[in-house]
DOTORTI-569436 format. One line per 4 residues: number of its first residue (from 1); their letters; for each residue y, x, z of C-alpha. Coordinates in Angstrom, 3 decimals. Example, Ala and Ser with C-alpha at 12.3 -4.5 7.8 and 13.67 -1.06 7.14 Angstrom:
# DOTORTI-569436
1	as	-4.500 12.300 7.800  -1.060 13.670 7.140 .
END
This chain:
# DOTORTI-569436
1	xxxx	0.000 0.000 0.000  2.328 2.880 0.654  2.225 6.633 0.862  4.504 9.289 2.210 .
5	xxxx	6.139 11.933 0.063  4.765 15.455 -0.076  7.757 16.679 1.940  6.735 17.477 5.543 .
9	xxxx	7.438 14.739 8.093  10.827 14.991 9.713  10.958 15.797 13.411  12.344 13.189 15.760 .
13	xxxx	14.707 13.299 18.686  18.342 14.060 19.290  21.193 12.056 20.660  21.646 9.940 17.541 .
17	xxxx	18.769 7.633 18.547  15.888 7.509 16.122  17.580 10.153 14.023  16.204 12.020 11.076 .
21	xxxx	16.953 14.928 13.095  19.785 15.956 15.277  20.205 19.587 16.193  19.722 20.237 19.880 .
25	xxxx	22.076 23.215 19.776  24.737 23.125 22.445  27.987 21.641 21.188  31.268 23.376 21.667 .
29	xxxx	33.479 21.725 24.251  36.318 21.680 21.725  34.506 20.314 18.681  36.709 19.891 15.615 .
33	xxxx	34.150 17.641 13.854  32.520 14.424 14.948  29.398 14.962 12.875  27.811 17.514 10.573 .
37	xxxx	25.107 16.381 8.164  23.225 19.487 7.108  21.040 20.235 4.098  21.982 17.243 1.964 .
41	xxxx	21.312 17.329 -1.764  24.605 15.649 -2.629  24.639 13.260 -5.587  28.105 12.823 -7.076 .
45	xxxx	28.577 9.970 -9.581  29.488 12.260 -12.473  27.131 13.619 -15.139  28.885 16.987 -15.188 .
49	xxxx	28.344 17.552 -11.457  24.844 18.837 -10.671  23.088 17.828 -7.480  23.932 20.510 -4.863 .
53	xxxx	22.612 21.148 -1.378  25.575 21.085 0.988  26.574 20.473 4.572  29.031 17.608 5.150 .
57	xxxx	31.648 17.664 7.891  32.915 14.297 9.132  35.856 13.481 11.367  37.495 10.133 12.050 .
61	xxxx	35.072 8.366 9.717  35.988 10.513 6.706  34.620 13.534 4.927  36.808 16.502 5.864 .
65	xxxx	34.638 19.429 4.786  31.898 20.126 2.235  30.334 23.581 2.196  27.058 25.408 1.771 .
69	xxxx	26.961 26.023 5.504  28.919 24.408 8.336  28.239 25.672 11.837  26.583 22.826 13.745 .
73	xxxx	28.222 23.974 16.978  31.573 22.772 15.613  30.449 19.121 15.775  29.710 16.673 18.537 .
77	xxxx	26.566 15.596 16.686  24.420 16.957 13.889  21.885 15.392 11.521  19.533 17.573 9.487 .
81	xxxx	18.873 15.766 6.200  16.113 18.271 5.406  16.763 18.257 1.686  16.994 14.505 1.155 .
85	xxxx	19.231 13.216 -1.619  22.613 12.030 -0.411  23.996 9.107 -2.404  27.449 7.574 -1.937 .
89	xxxx	27.206 4.360 0.044  26.231 1.578 -2.339  28.932 -0.932 -3.291  27.036 -4.151 -4.004 .
93	xxxx	29.404 -5.880 -6.413  27.892 -9.354 -6.354  26.656 -11.161 -3.250  26.835 -14.683 -1.816 .
97	xxxx	27.048 -14.409 1.958  27.046 -17.796 3.680  25.854 -19.837 0.722  22.789 -21.354 2.421 .
101	xxxx	23.473 -20.658 6.095  26.406 -20.410 8.484  28.678 -17.608 7.327  28.619 -15.667 10.583 .
105	xxxx	24.822 -15.880 10.906  24.273 -14.948 7.270  26.717 -12.048 7.564  24.808 -10.591 10.502 .
109	xxxx	21.315 -10.751 9.081  22.043 -10.125 5.413  24.341 -7.188 6.129  21.410 -5.642 8.005 .
113	xxxx	19.359 -6.088 4.841  22.214 -4.471 2.922  22.275 -1.495 5.285  18.516 -1.118 4.810 .
117	xxxx	19.209 -0.702 1.084  22.020 1.828 1.542  24.764 -0.746 0.952  27.957 0.101 2.860 .
121	xxxx	30.388 -2.121 0.918  29.523 -5.787 0.393  31.549 -7.722 -2.183  30.761 -11.399 -1.747 .
125	xxxx	31.752 -14.467 -3.764  33.170 -17.432 -1.882  34.531 -20.846 -2.863  35.392 -24.248 -1.497 .
129	xxxx	32.966 -27.133 -1.995  29.374 -27.746 -0.978  27.443 -24.845 0.498  29.401 -21.909 1.934 .
133	xxxx	31.718 -23.476 4.537  31.169 -27.076 3.288  34.940 -27.319 3.099  37.371 -28.423 0.426 .
137	xxxx	41.134 -28.319 0.358  43.750 -25.576 0.134  43.008 -21.888 0.493  45.754 -21.690 3.130 .
141	xxxx	43.282 -23.424 5.473  40.039 -22.197 3.932  40.666 -18.431 3.855  41.732 -18.042 7.516 .
145	xxxx	38.464 -19.742 8.465  36.495 -17.365 6.214  38.171 -14.366 7.846  37.713 -15.711 11.361 .
149	xxxx	34.017 -16.373 10.860  33.461 -12.992 9.219  35.079 -10.677 11.747  32.636 -8.836 13.991 .
153	xxxx	29.520 -10.028 12.159  29.007 -7.466 9.379  26.989 -4.256 9.658  28.671 -3.039 6.421 .
157	xxxx	32.277 -3.113 5.240  33.055 -6.246 3.254  35.526 -8.095 1.070  35.587 -11.308 -0.931 .
161	xxxx	36.011 -12.542 -4.478  37.132 -16.152 -4.660  36.785 -18.945 -7.230  39.760 -21.290 -7.844 .
165	xxxx	38.048 -24.692 -7.841  40.940 -27.111 -7.393  44.082 -27.154 -9.546  46.181 -26.302 -6.506 .
169	xxxx	44.200 -23.077 -6.009  45.829 -21.657 -9.143  49.181 -21.705 -7.361  47.541 -20.101 -4.317 .
173	xxxx	46.167 -17.031 -6.101  49.326 -15.040 -5.347  49.047 -16.027 -1.703  45.386 -14.935 -1.674 .
177	xxxx	46.414 -11.537 -2.963  49.495 -11.029 -0.798  48.259 -12.463 2.501  44.488 -11.935 2.290 .
181	xxxx	44.373 -8.917 -0.065  41.922 -10.598 -2.439  42.360 -9.276 -5.968  39.258 -10.540 -7.792 .
185	xxxx	38.681 -14.138 -8.846  35.819 -16.044 -10.461  35.043 -18.857 -12.873  31.640 -20.602 -12.938 .
189	xxxx	31.684 -21.752 -16.556  28.693 -24.095 -16.154  29.969 -26.030 -13.130  31.872 -28.502 -15.303 .
193	xxxx	28.730 -30.542 -16.015  25.914 -28.804 -14.177  25.210 -28.238 -10.496  24.099 -25.162 -8.642 .
197	xxxx	20.414 -26.016 -8.964  20.348 -28.014 -12.199  21.700 -31.180 -13.795  24.361 -32.967 -11.766 .
201	xxxx	26.098 -36.267 -12.382  28.576 -35.911 -9.541  30.577 -32.729 -9.830  33.381 -34.109 -7.689 .
205	xxxx	31.097 -34.355 -4.669  29.525 -30.960 -5.382  32.903 -29.223 -5.633  34.552 -31.480 -3.026 .
209	xxxx	37.478 -31.974 -5.380  38.894 -34.785 -7.483  40.208 -32.324 -10.069  38.610 -31.547 -13.422 .
213	xxxx	36.759 -28.229 -13.516  36.754 -27.575 -17.238  37.969 -25.267 -20.014  41.562 -26.307 -19.442 .
217	xxxx	41.295 -25.296 -15.800  39.730 -21.966 -16.811  42.593 -21.267 -19.211  45.263 -21.993 -16.610 .
221	xxxx	43.508 -19.700 -14.123  43.628 -16.959 -16.749  47.302 -17.551 -17.541  48.279 -17.282 -13.889 .
225	xxxx	46.277 -14.080 -13.409  47.814 -12.655 -16.576  51.295 -13.368 -15.213  50.385 -11.707 -11.907 .
229	xxxx	49.079 -8.638 -13.747  52.282 -8.333 -15.770  54.176 -8.251 -12.478  52.091 -5.250 -11.418 .
233	xxxx	49.155 -6.820 -9.582  45.802 -5.081 -10.099  43.740 -8.248 -10.477  40.618 -9.147 -12.426 .
237	xxxx	38.596 -12.208 -13.367  34.805 -12.470 -13.251  32.916 -15.108 -15.200  29.472 -16.657 -14.881 .
241	xxxx	28.838 -17.267 -18.575  26.747 -20.334 -19.366  27.767 -23.560 -21.149  27.038 -26.785 -19.263 .
245	xxxx	26.555 -28.961 -22.369  23.832 -26.672 -23.688  22.140 -26.448 -20.301  22.088 -30.234 -20.013 .
249	xxxx	20.666 -30.756 -23.512  17.979 -28.088 -23.247  16.956 -29.090 -19.724  16.329 -32.606 -20.977 .
253	xxxx	14.416 -31.250 -23.972  12.181 -28.925 -21.939  11.425 -31.550 -19.305  10.682 -34.241 -21.905 .
257	xxxx	8.337 -31.994 -23.919  6.524 -30.792 -20.789  4.980 -27.793 -22.559  6.437 -25.060 -20.332 .
261	xxxx	6.271 -24.451 -16.613  7.666 -21.992 -14.090  10.065 -19.264 -15.113  9.373 -19.818 -18.824 .
265	xxxx	10.509 -23.437 -18.488  13.672 -22.539 -16.602  14.584 -19.816 -19.106  14.118 -22.241 -22.003 .
269	xxxx	16.187 -24.894 -20.206  19.089 -22.445 -19.873  18.711 -20.665 -23.230  20.038 -17.220 -24.002 .
273	xxxx	22.487 -18.434 -26.636  24.265 -20.464 -23.956  25.183 -17.171 -22.316  26.232 -15.639 -25.634 .
277	xxxx	28.465 -18.562 -26.568  30.070 -18.551 -23.123  30.815 -14.833 -23.492  32.570 -15.548 -26.808 .
281	xxxx	34.650 -18.369 -25.300  35.581 -16.371 -22.193  36.596 -13.389 -24.298  38.681 -15.451 -26.695 .
285	xxxx	40.492 -17.120 -23.788  41.143 -13.698 -22.261  42.695 -12.617 -25.540  44.693 -15.843 -25.850 .
289	xxxx	46.081 -15.509 -22.328  46.527 -11.726 -22.520  44.359 -11.174 -19.445  43.245 -7.563 -19.562 .
293	xxxx	40.590 -7.198 -16.826  37.462 -9.277 -17.449  34.064 -8.922 -15.761  31.086 -10.522 -17.508 .
297	xxxx	28.629 -11.189 -14.713  24.813 -10.965 -14.528  24.113 -10.744 -18.259  20.401 -11.470 -18.659 .
301	xxxx	19.468 -11.386 -22.327  19.808 -9.708 -25.683  22.058 -12.513 -26.915  24.332 -12.290 -23.868 .
305	xxxx	24.666 -8.508 -23.884  25.008 -8.298 -27.681  27.820 -10.855 -27.481  29.521 -8.833 -24.740 .
309	xxxx	29.295 -5.640 -26.804  30.668 -7.465 -29.851  33.616 -8.707 -27.817  34.393 -5.149 -26.761 .
313	xxxx	34.754 -4.277 -30.435  36.697 -7.426 -31.334  39.167 -7.178 -28.435  39.489 -3.444 -27.658 .
317	xxxx	42.655 -4.046 -25.613  40.680 -6.000 -22.998  39.062 -3.949 -20.244  35.656 -5.607 -20.164 .
321	xxxx	33.053 -4.735 -17.563  29.415 -5.751 -18.037  27.161 -6.461 -15.069  23.378 -6.728 -14.753 .
325	xxxx	21.377 -7.573 -11.625  18.387 -5.707 -10.252  16.349 -8.924 -10.419  16.873 -9.232 -14.160 .
329	xxxx	15.871 -5.586 -14.609  12.679 -5.707 -12.538  11.354 -9.231 -13.175  10.389 -11.212 -16.252 .
333	xxxx	9.036 -14.706 -16.876  5.462 -13.521 -16.339  6.100 -11.721 -13.042  3.761 -12.633 -10.205 .
337	xxxx	6.561 -13.063 -7.622  4.007 -12.962 -4.812  2.198 -15.913 -6.368  5.232 -18.200 -6.156 .
341	xxxx	7.354 -18.164 -9.359  9.741 -20.730 -7.842  10.970 -17.960 -5.537  12.515 -16.243 -8.580 .
345	xxxx	14.591 -19.216 -9.721  18.148 -17.991 -10.254  21.162 -18.660 -12.482  21.154 -17.398 -15.198 .
349	xxxx	17.354 -17.367 -15.316  14.824 -14.578 -15.257  14.047 -13.873 -18.917  11.051 -12.872 -21.097 .
353	xxxx	10.068 -9.202 -21.224  11.781 -8.546 -24.557  15.139 -9.428 -23.007  14.463 -7.168 -20.025 .
357	xxxx	13.662 -4.258 -22.327  16.901 -4.819 -24.255  18.902 -4.721 -21.022  17.333 -1.366 -20.147 .
361	xxxx	17.909 -0.027 -23.663  21.615 -0.807 -23.580  21.975 0.274 -19.947  20.634 3.706 -20.855 .
365	xxxx	23.075 3.813 -23.788  25.981 3.231 -21.390  26.743 -0.394 -22.277  26.280 -1.699 -18.721 .
369	xxxx	28.864 -0.796 -16.084  27.091 -1.595 -12.837  23.913 -3.022 -11.335  24.112 -5.384 -8.359 .
373	xxxx	21.862 -7.660 -6.332  23.461 -11.136 -6.661  22.078 -11.507 -3.141  21.931 -15.160 -2.044 .
377	xxxx	19.556 -15.499 0.881  17.584 -18.734 0.547  14.688 -19.241 2.950  11.355 -20.412 1.625 .
381	xxxx	11.795 -23.803 3.293  15.196 -24.261 1.635  14.113 -22.787 -1.670  11.076 -24.907 -2.323 .
385	xxxx	11.418 -27.752 0.170  9.287 -30.656 -0.997  9.203 -29.402 -4.581  5.846 -29.251 -6.321 .
389	xxxx	4.683 -25.731 -7.005  4.773 -26.419 -10.750  8.263 -28.002 -10.732  10.839 -25.265 -10.915 .
393	xxxx	13.651 -27.727 -11.618  13.513 -29.164 -8.102  13.745 -25.759 -6.356  17.025 -24.233 -5.224 .
397	xxxx	18.604 -21.358 -7.146  19.185 -17.809 -5.983  17.395 -15.227 -3.873  18.185 -12.134 -1.839 .
401	xxxx	17.469 -8.531 -2.774  20.318 -6.243 -1.721  17.834 -4.180 0.333  15.845 -3.353 -2.822 .
405	xxxx	18.830 -2.624 -5.098  19.009 1.170 -4.769  15.260 1.832 -4.362  14.333 -0.489 -7.229 .
409	xxxx	17.006 0.783 -9.598  16.315 4.427 -8.795  12.565 3.988 -9.187  12.567 2.206 -12.523 .
413	xxxx	15.698 3.897 -13.847  14.580 7.477 -13.299  11.222 6.660 -14.919  13.214 5.680 -17.996 .
417	xxxx	15.391 8.810 -17.946  18.348 7.746 -15.809  19.824 10.606 -13.788  20.594 10.308 -10.066 .
421	xxxx	24.266 10.798 -10.976  24.229 7.705 -13.175  22.405 5.751 -10.490  25.274 6.658 -8.144 .
425	xxxx	27.895 5.688 -10.714  26.291 2.326 -11.476  25.699 1.334 -7.864  28.859 2.720 -6.320 .
429	xxxx	31.686 4.449 -8.187  32.073 2.006 -11.096  32.209 -0.943 -8.720  34.732 0.768 -6.443 .
433	xxxx	36.976 1.623 -9.384  36.995 -1.899 -10.763  37.566 -3.702 -7.489  40.274 -1.588 -5.872 .
437	xxxx	38.121 0.439 -3.472  37.977 3.829 -5.188  40.542 5.567 -2.984  37.929 5.650 -0.225 .
441	xxxx	34.616 4.297 -1.563  32.232 5.179 -4.375  31.912 8.966 -4.054  31.237 11.776 -1.614 .
445	xxxx	34.437 13.783 -1.446  37.057 15.101 0.936  39.263 12.338 2.338  36.916 9.491 1.447 .
449	xxxx	35.097 7.229 3.879  31.943 8.982 5.076  29.568 6.393 3.621  26.270 8.146 2.948 .
453	xxxx	22.732 7.172 1.998  20.004 9.697 2.831  17.298 8.955 0.289  13.781 10.280 -0.224 .
457	xxxx	13.252 10.270 -4.018  9.495 10.816 -3.804  8.368 8.410 -1.074  6.298 5.567 -2.458 .
461	xxxx	6.117 2.109 -0.935  5.344 -1.481 -1.830  7.980 -4.196 -1.495  7.125 -6.943 0.994 .
465	xxxx	9.554 -9.613 2.107  8.311 -9.381 5.692  9.542 -5.774 5.902  13.176 -6.843 5.509 .
469	xxxx	15.537 -8.042 8.271  16.798 -10.747 5.922  16.094 -14.279 7.117  14.736 -15.112 3.655 .
473	xxxx	11.161 -14.196 4.613  9.923 -13.537 1.072  10.894 -11.537 -2.003  10.394 -12.354 -5.706 .
477	xxxx	9.674 -8.610 -5.965  6.700 -8.993 -3.610  3.996 -6.412 -4.343  6.155 -4.216 -6.575 .
481	xxxx	5.403 -0.511 -6.145  8.550 1.585 -5.839  9.250 5.312 -5.651  12.336 6.233 -3.621 .
485	xxxx	13.250 5.024 -0.137  16.398 4.804 1.954  15.855 6.811 5.136  19.261 6.491 6.761 .
489	xxxx	22.574 4.787 6.010  25.905 5.960 7.429  29.066 3.852 7.379  32.211 5.856 8.012 .
493	xxxx	30.112 8.518 9.718  28.158 6.148 11.961  24.471 5.427 11.460  23.964 1.744 10.679 .
497	xxxx	20.315 2.013 9.558  17.352 4.300 10.230  14.048 3.805 8.434  10.909 3.551 10.578 .
501	xxxx	8.378 3.753 7.762  6.317 1.409 5.657  5.488 -1.962 7.157  8.231 -1.804 9.767 .
505	xxxx	11.784 -3.076 9.992  14.054 -0.132 10.761  16.653 0.344 13.481  20.331 -0.645 13.250 .
509	xxxx	21.912 1.456 15.998  25.654 1.143 15.388  25.898 -2.636 15.551  28.206 -4.834 13.430 .
513	xxxx	30.957 -2.260 12.852  31.786 -3.470 9.334  35.464 -3.994 8.584  37.256 -6.173 6.070 .
517	xxxx	38.446 -4.093 3.109  41.985 -5.203 2.291  42.598 -4.306 -1.338  43.784 -2.007 -2.675 .
521	xxxx	41.654 -0.313 -0.039  42.867 3.074 1.177  40.234 3.698 3.825  39.612 2.629 7.388 .
END
């Protein structure tokens, strides 16, 4: 089920409880460093920077020294990484904290899962309406509640993207930026005539709004963001690209014919060309409104990614970013999913193998900017409920996976020729640069937050949902063999996760020390 790497086991002990190893050398009474991490093979997110073994000096939560040898006696504490890879803390660009559970409870448990996967910066989507806070109305009342219920509950640093659902939210986008330091916004293109889990005839109840959520609304959101950008605001818009009319028509067709089941049925009911068409419409509207920063989220198929690449050529003045999730890279319609395909229901759907291979092909060519989890913890009871095992349309959408993002991407990516440097860029730096975090997140360098993932690139293990602290209790990746394991995660120089080996949930010694990242983020 799992095996250890050929590297000798790491000794235990030291004051940093459960540590990989902490030197027991006597510390100087006048230490000028809080922590030294020795013998780290540092992975910078740049192809022209080779992996180098260095010591890292940390003070006040930041990297202050990087050298081949730093005297351990200069620091209050010391960790010997023993030649492990050191990745920048992962910036998970796409999460949904609080979607199926109380925000504060979800933040606590799912940020532990994030820490287990080396995630130190959680970027979560939020909106008014059903799910999340079950609250409609103005952002002036909604956002203070989000912040209040978030504070003191995250093990990782965090920030939010927000979706303008009501017409009045368009006028509140400036307030969201100026008062709450939110600079990234979202449109769910399929919500106009389709619900979160499938066909919906009552969008007003779902969104808890009497306003129309349609193409006109999308355009006005874009025009307001464009005006803000021209005034100097560094803002961007992310889009979930599917067309509700096509989803409705094909869902009816697939259900009426009754020839397909499971993930094949759900993929056919939300066909790939719906994504492609939505990408075209979103891109044209961006051009029409002169909105320069556009993020095309969780592209799942050849047709979606080809459309996104075509739009880059058609509108070269728009700064497109293209996102793919780890689920869409590691699963296909024939995946076992631990014997329960309904667990892998997600929007847009898991696709056939040929689409997965195309995503990898273009990722390796540099056409994908980052890989994320789209983590949306949904317990088995919530996910399936009273649904029949062969009826994927009655199951809820979304699943967690932030804890498997870095191990899964590293394992499959390096097998296909991806370098550790590109893994770091696509899980950390590129996200930080796009979302206003790059002054302190996304790299290992002097002056940046000391967010560090100590990673064993040769340790093999098998993914099991029970081994995660997430409240989900299962994983669609169940039974997947992976090479590469997070051994320790540091957030601003403090250990937030220590691995205890296969079959065990690790330790989380620092507690919920995560802080809200007001953007543009300059560091804690």
